[in-house]
N, C-alpha and C positions, 0 to 999 in steps of 0.2 A: 261567840267568844267576845266578851266585853272586858273592859279594864276599869278599875276604880282606884282612886287615890285621894288623899286628903289629910287634914290635921284637925283634931278636935281638942279644944281646951277643956281640961277636966277640973280646974281649980282657979279660984280668984275671980276678979271682976272681968267680964268679957272684954277682950281686946283683939286687935288684929293678930292672927296666929302665924301668918307668913306673908311675904310680898306677893301681890297679885300676879306679877310676872312669873314668879316661881310656880304658882299653881297652874298658870297657863302652860309653862314648860313641862311640868309633871304630866299634865293631861295630854299635851301634844306628842310627847315622846312615846305614848302608847297608841298612836294612830293605827298601827298594825293590828291591835286588839279590837278595834272598832272603828272602821273607816267611814261609817255611814252617818254618825251623829256624835256631837260633842256637847257637853253641858258642864257648867260650873255653878257653884253657890259660894259666894264670898261674903261673909258677914263677921262681925266681931265674935270671936270664940269658935268659929268653924270655917273651914275651907274645904269644899268637896269638889272633885272632878270626876268625870266619867267619859269613857269612849264607848260607843255602842255599835255593834254589828246588827243591823236591822233585818231580822228574819221573821219574828213574830210581832204582831201589832206594829207594823211599820209606821203607820200614821200617828198612833197615839202613845208610843212608847218613850217619848223624850224624857230624859232625866237631867238633873235631880227632879223629883216629884214631891208634892206636898199634900197634906190633908186639905179639906175644904176651906179652912180658915187661914192656911198658910203659916200656922204656928209650929208645924212639925214637917221637917224635910228629910228625905232619904234618898239613897242610891242603892242599887243592887246589881249583882252579876248573876246570871243564870236565869232560870225561869220560875 
């Protein structure tokens, strides 16, 4: 059972979408959803947070994750 949260800007020039402290709060309030790992991505236009319950791929499942070039980032819940 994992938890995801975040904000994605859909229009206009990329800008901070929320305060970093708020993203941290949003992610930390879900500790019960994923007590084993926590990850955030905070850039202009996007703020993503994830809590992870490490059952499958314990060592390699840290999120958010990116493609090889780092140009695309994602988070997911489930398998």
